C-alpha positions in Angstrom: 0.7 -31.6 24.5 2.4 -28.3 25.0 4.5 -27.6 28.1 4.7 -23.8 27.4 4.1 -21.9 30.7 3.4 -18.5 29.1 2.7 -17.0 25.7 5.3 -15.4 23.5 5.1 -11.6 23.1 3.5 -12.0 19.7 0.9 -14.5 20.8 0.0 -12.3 23.8 -0.3 -9.2 21.7 -2.7 -11.0 19.3 -5.0 -12.0 22.2 -5.0 -8.4 23.5 -5.9 -7.1 20.1 -8.8 -9.5 19.9 -10.1 -8.5 23.3 -10.7 -4.9 22.1 -13.7 -6.1 20.1 -15.2 -8.2 23.0 -17.3 -6.8 25.8 -15.4 -7.1 29.1 -17.5 -8.6 32.0 -18.3 -6.1 34.8 -19.1 -8.5 37.6 -16.9 -8.8 40.8 -15.6 -11.8 42.6 -18.2 -11.5 45.3 -21.0 -11.6 42.6 -20.0 -15.1 41.5 -23.2 -17.1 40.5 -21.7 -20.0 42.4 -21.2 -18.1 45.6 -24.5 -16.2 45.3 -26.6 -19.4 45.3 -24.9 -21.2 48.2 -26.9 -21.3 51.4 -25.3 -19.9 54.6 -23.8 -23.2 55.9 -22.6 -24.2 52.4 -20.9 -21.0 51.7 -18.5 -21.0 54.6 -17.8 -24.7 53.9 -17.0 -23.9 50.3 -14.8 -21.0 51.3 -12.9 -23.2 53.7 -11.6 -25.4 50.9 -10.7 -22.6 48.5 -7.0 -21.8 48.0 -6.2 -18.3 46.7 -3.7 -18.1 43.8 -2.4 -15.4 41.4 -1.1 -15.4 37.8 0.7 -12.7 35.7 -0.4 -11.5 32.3 0.5 -14.0 29.6 0.8 -17.0 32.0 -1.0 -20.1 31.0 -3.3 -21.5 33.7 -3.7 -24.8 32.0 -3.4 -26.4 28.5 -5.9 -28.2 26.4 -5.5 -31.9 26.9 -4.0 -31.7 30.4 -5.7 -33.6 33.3 -8.3 -31.6 35.1 -7.4 -31.5 38.8 -9.0 -28.2 39.9 -11.5 -25.6 39.0 -11.2 -21.8 39.6 -13.3 -18.8 40.6 -12.0 -15.5 39.2 -11.8 -12.8 41.8 -10.0 -10.1 39.8 -8.6 -9.9 36.3 -9.5 -11.6 33.0 -8.6 -14.8 31.1 -9.0 -15.9 27.5 -10.4 -19.4 26.7 -8.9 -20.8 23.4 -8.7 -24.0 21.5 -5.9 -25.1 19.1 -2.4 -23.7 18.8 -1.5 -20.4 20.4 -0.2 -19.1 17.0 -3.6 -19.5 15.3 -6.1 -20.1 18.1 -9.9 -20.5 18.0 -11.3 -18.0 20.5 -14.1 -19.4 22.7 -14.5 -16.4 24.8 -13.3 -14.4 27.8 -13.9 -14.9 31.5 -13.9 -12.2 34.1 -14.4 -11.5 37.8 -17.1 -13.8 39.4 -16.9 -16.5 36.7 -15.9 -20.1 37.0 -13.3 -21.9 34.8 -12.2 -25.5 34.6 -15.4 -27.0 36.0 -16.0 -29.4 33.1 -12.9 -31.3 33.8 -13.8 -31.7 37.5 -17.2 -33.1 36.8 -16.0 -35.6 34.2 -12.5 -36.1 35.6 -11.4 -35.7 31.9 -8.6 -33.8 30.1 -9.0 -30.1 29.7 -11.1 -29.2 26.6 -9.5 -25.8 26.1 -6.5 -23.7 27.2 -6.8 -20.7 29.5 -4.5 -17.7 29.5 -4.3 -14.8 31.9 -4.8 -11.4 30.1 -4.4 -9.2 33.2 -2.9 -9.6 36.7 -5.1 -12.4 38.0 -6.4 -13.3 41.5 -8.4 -16.5 41.8 -9.4 -19.2 44.2 -8.7 -22.9 43.4 -10.9 -25.9 44.4 -9.2 -29.3 44.0 -11.0 -32.3 42.5 -11.2 -34.5 45.7 -12.5 -31.6 47.8 -15.1 -30.7 45.1 -16.4 -34.3 44.9 -17.0 -34.5 48.6 -18.7 -31.1 48.6 -21.3 -31.9 45.9 -22.1 -35.2 47.6 -23.0 -33.4 50.9 -24.5 -30.4 49.2 -26.4 -31.2 45.9 -27.3 -27.5 45.4 -23.7 -26.8 44.4 -23.9 -29.6 41.7 -27.1 -28.1 40.3 -25.5 -24.7 40.2 -22.5 -26.1 38.3 -24.8 -27.9 35.8 -26.7 -24.7 35.0 -23.4 -22.9 34.4 -22.2 -25.7 32.2 -25.4 -25.7 30.1 -24.9 -22.0 29.4 -21.2 -22.5 28.6 -22.0 -25.3 26.2 -24.4 -23.1 24.3 -21.8 -20.2 24.2 -19.0 -22.6 23.1 -21.2 -24.1 20.3 -22.1 -20.7 19.0 -18.4 -19.7 19.0 -17.3 -22.9 17.2 -20.1 -22.4 14.6 -19.1 -18.8 14.0 -15.4 -19.8 13.7 -16.3 -22.5 11.2 -18.4 -20.0 9.2 -15.5 -17.5 9.2 -13.1 -20.1 8.0 -15.4 -21.1 5.2 -15.7 -17.5 4.2 -11.9 -17.1 4.3 -11.5 -20.2 2.2 -13.9 -18.9 -0.4 -12.1 -15.5 -0.4 -8.7 -17.1 -0.8 -10.1 -19.2 -3.7 -11.5 -16.1 -5.3 -8.2 -14.2 -4.9 -6.4 -17.1 -6.6 -8.9 -16.9 -9.5 -8.6 -13.1 -9.7 -4.8 -13.4 -9.6 -4.9 -15.8 -12.6 -7.2 -13.5 -14.5 -4.9 -10.5 -13.7 -1.8 -12.3 -14.9 -3.6 -13.3 -18.1 -4.7 -9.7 -18.6 -1.2 -8.5 -18.1 0.1 -11.0 -20.6 -2.5 -10.0 -23.2 -1.8 -6.3 -22.6 2.0 -6.9 -23.0 1.5 -8.8 -26.2 -0.8 -6.1 -27.5 1.7 -3.4 -26.7 4.5 -5.4 -28.4 2.3 -5.8 -31.5 1.4 -2.1 -31.6 5.1 -1.1 -31.2 6.1 -3.5 -33.9 3.4 -2.3 -36.3 4.3 1.4 -35.7 8.1 1.0 -36.0 8.0 -0.2 -39.6 6.2 2.8 -41.1 8.2 5.2 -38.9 11.4 3.7 -40.3 10.0 4.3 -43.8 9.2 7.9 -42.9 12.7 8.5 -41.6 14.1 7.2 -44.8 11.8 9.2 -47.0 12.6 12.5 -45.3 16.4 11.8 -45.4 16.2 11.0 -49.1 14.1 14.1 -49.9 16.6 16.3 -48.0 19.5 14.8 -50.0 17.9 14.8 -53.5 15.7 17.9 -53.7 17.2 21.1 -55.1 18.3 23.6 -52.5 15.8 26.2 -53.6 12.9 23.7 -53.0 14.2 22.8 -49.6 14.4 26.5 -48.6 10.9 27.2 -49.9 9.5 24.2 -47.9 11.7 24.5 -44.8 8.8 25.0 -42.5 7.0 22.0 -44.0 10.1 19.8 -43.4 10.4 21.1 -39.8 6.7 20.2 -39.1 7.2 16.7 -40.7 10.4 16.1 -38.6 8.7 17.3 -35.4 5.7 14.9 -36.1 8.2 12.1 -36.9 10.1 12.7 -33.6 6.8 12.9 -31.7 5.7 9.6 -33.1 9.1 8.0 -32.1 8.7 9.3 -28.5 5.2 7.8 -28.5 6.4 4.4 -29.6 9.3 4.5 -27.1 7.0 5.6 -24.3 4.6 2.7 -25.0 7.5 0.3 -24.9 9.1 1.8 -21.9 5.9 2.1 -19.9 5.3 -1.6 -20.3 8.9 -2.4 -19.3 8.9 -0.1 -16.3 5.6 -1.6 -15.0 7.2 -5.0 -15.3 10.4 -3.7 -13.6 12.6 -4.8 -16.5 13.6 -1.3 -17.7 17.1 -0.4 -16.5 18.3 3.2 -16.1 21.7 4.3 -17.6 22.8 6.8 -14.9 25.6 9.2 -15.7 26.7 12.7 -14.4 24.9 15.3 -16.5 24.5 19.0 -16.8 20.8 19.7 -16.2 21.2 23.4 -17.2 22.3 22.4 -20.7 19.5 19.8 -21.0 16.8 22.4 -20.1 18.3 25.0 -22.5 18.4 22.5 -25.3 14.8 21.4 -24.7 13.7 25.0 -25.0 15.8 25.6 -28.1 14.3 22.6 -29.9 10.7 23.8 -28.9 11.2 27.3 -30.3 10.0 26.3 -33.8 6.8 24.8 -32.5 6.3 27.9 -30.2 6.6 30.2 -33.2 4.2 28.2 -35.2 1.6 28.3 -32.4 2.3 31.9 -31.4 3.4 30.8 -27.9 6.2 32.4 -25.9 8.8 30.2 -24.1 10.5 31.4 -21.0 13.4 29.7 -19.2 14.1 30.4 -15.6 17.4 28.9 -14.2 19.7 29.8 -11.3 23.3 30.7 -12.0 24.4 27.2 -11.3 22.7 23.9 -10.5 24.2 21.1 -8.4 25.7 18.0 -9.9 23.0 15.6 -11.1 23.1 11.9 -11.9 20.3 10.7 -14.3 19.5 8.8 -17.4 19.7 11.7 -20.0 17.6 10.0 -22.7 14.7 9.4 -20.3 14.7 12.8 -18.6 15.0 14.4 -22.0 11.8 12.5 -23.0 10.1 13.5 -19.7 10.8 17.2 -20.6 9.6 16.7 -24.2 6.4 15.0 -23.0 5.7 17.8 -20.6 6.4 20.4 -23.3 4.1 18.6 -25.7 1.4 18.7 -23.1 2.0 22.4 -22.4 1.7 23.2 -26.1 -1.5 21.2 -26.3 -3.3 23.4 -23.8 -1.6 26.8 -24.1 -3.6 29.2 -26.3 -2.1 31.6 -28.9 -0.2 34.5 -27.3 0.1 32.4 -24.1 3.3 31.6 -22.3 5.1 28.4 -21.3 7.6 28.6 -18.5 10.4 26.1 -17.8 12.1 26.5 -14.5 14.6 24.7 -12.2 15.1 25.3 -8.5 17.6 23.5 -6.3 16.5 22.3 -2.9 18.2 20.7 0.1 18.5 17.2 -1.5 17.1 17.5 -5.0 16.3 19.8 -7.9 12.7 20.8 -8.8 12.0 21.1 -12.4 8.7 22.7 -13.5 6.8 23.2 -16.8 4.0 25.8 -16.5 1.4 26.4 -19.2 -1.4 29.0 -19.7 -4.2 26.6 -20.4 -7.5 26.0 -18.6 -5.8 24.0 -15.8 -6.5 20.6 -14.5 -9.5 19.9 -12.1 -8.3 18.7 -8.6 -10.2 15.4 -9.0 -8.2 14.5 -12.0 -4.7 15.6 -10.9 -3.7 12.1 -9.8 -5.6 10.2 -12.5 -3.9 11.9 -15.4 -0.7 10.0 -14.7 -2.5 6.7 -15.3 -2.4 4.9 -18.7 -4.6 6.1 -21.5 -6.1 8.9 -19.3 -7.2 12.1 -21.0 -8.5 15.3 -19.4 -11.8 16.2 -21.0 -12.1 19.6 -22.7 -12.0 21.6 -25.9 -8.3 21.6 -26.1 -8.1 17.9 -26.0 -10.8 17.5 -28.5 -8.7 19.6 -30.9 -5.6 17.5 -30.4 -6.1 14.1 -28.9 -3.2 12.0 -27.7 -2.9 8.5 -26.4 -2.6 9.2 -22.7 0.9 7.6 -22.3 3.1 10.6 -22.1 2.4 11.5 -18.5 2.4 7.8 -17.5 5.9 7.5 -18.9 6.9 10.7 -17.0 5.7 9.4 -13.7 7.4 6.0 -14.1 10.7 7.5 -15.3 10.9 10.1 -12.6 10.0 7.6 -9.8 12.7 5.2 -11.2 15.2 8.0 -10.5 14.0 8.3 -6.9 12.0 11.5 -7.6 8.4 12.4 -7.5 6.1 14.2 -10.0 2.8 16.1 -9.5 0.6 18.8 -10.9 -0.7 21.9 -9.3 -2.4 25.1 -10.5 -0.2 27.8 -12.1 0.4 31.3 -10.7 -2.9 33.0 -9.8 -4.8 29.8 -10.5 -4.1 30.1 -14.2 -3.0 27.0 -16.2 -1.2 23.9 -14.8 2.3 23.5 -13.4 3.9 20.1 -13.7 6.7 19.6 -11.2 9.2 16.8 -10.8 12.2 16.3 -8.6 15.6 14.7 -9.3 17.9 13.8 -6.4 21.5 15.2 -6.4 24.3 13.0 -7.5 26.2 11.2 -4.8 29.4 12.8 -3.5 32.3 12.4 -5.9 30.1 12.2 -9.0 30.4 15.6 -10.6 28.5 16.7 -13.8 30.6 17.5 -16.8 31.2 21.2 -17.2 30.1 22.0 -13.6 31.9 24.6 -11.6 33.2 21.8 -9.2 34.9 20.0 -12.1 36.2 23.2 -13.7 37.8 24.3 -10.4 39.5 21.0 -9.9 
């Protein structure tokens, strides 16, 4: 049996939260059913044996299992009636002004069947057991009144216990279902990972062969043939490199989702990386009749990032821009320093991305429907990789409409390098 005199702060807060969904009684102390039904001579007699008392919010009037030595009539305030522990109680109900509590123990002279806790500043009258026994012997009307109240209480308590049992059964079923779903999810993740590993393995082998064939051809073919077919070799190497990025993205997406992919962070010159990205994309731009524009400030702050992953982020965003930009269109790559990070954007001149799909496109294997996609379908992994890689750096990525509502602008942020970490070739290092 607990000797706790008041609830802990957490226990009391829990009861207050539960009260919000329960109707609060509106009766007053003078409207007590017990007091109302007493005849004139009985009422003064009853009042003569009442002892007024008060409790503060959170105080425990009595505990379940304690001897029942008195009953109470609430004059002001409200109490909660609970069974079980205070940490995980079964709520039987609330009692407010005009209501009686503790009457069962008086009639049976038995231990308390529930605990009662003050929820508000409480003013009550107490009637002790021996006074109550003498009173009902001389005045049977009082005993009849108490029995009627008890009958109603028993029905209410039975309903509360039935509802509690039903709720617990439902919770047990839900927990069992969650365990089943968790097992299915883990199995699905295992199968997905094994499938990704098999795909990566099956793609790497022919890719290695392709690398070898291109290298052999460039070393063995006569110079005049190489010059005559230079554009063809450029296209083949671009396709080879794109395939490699796809395979690497598939592998890295799986590792990042598992949390097993580590970043190799080093100080780097973001200006040089962006310029190199645009330079490498010029051949593809000329072939498609697309103009590339690079907008950079005079200097960018020192950055700390995994160069290989951010380079692939830029390459994926450029591939996406080429996919949607029509002939004679323009792709703009820009960087803007902010207070704590740098914003990098890639803007195309395509049809744009509907607002309903701007979040979904970063999910695995998601494609925006449209004619451009139909002409050149991908696997829907590039943007997923971009999101995971940027977020691993502590940045964010999103898409919005381009200038004037034309095209789509993909933007991601990279935080500045911590103090003392200076990018190679930056003004800070050169001045030192």
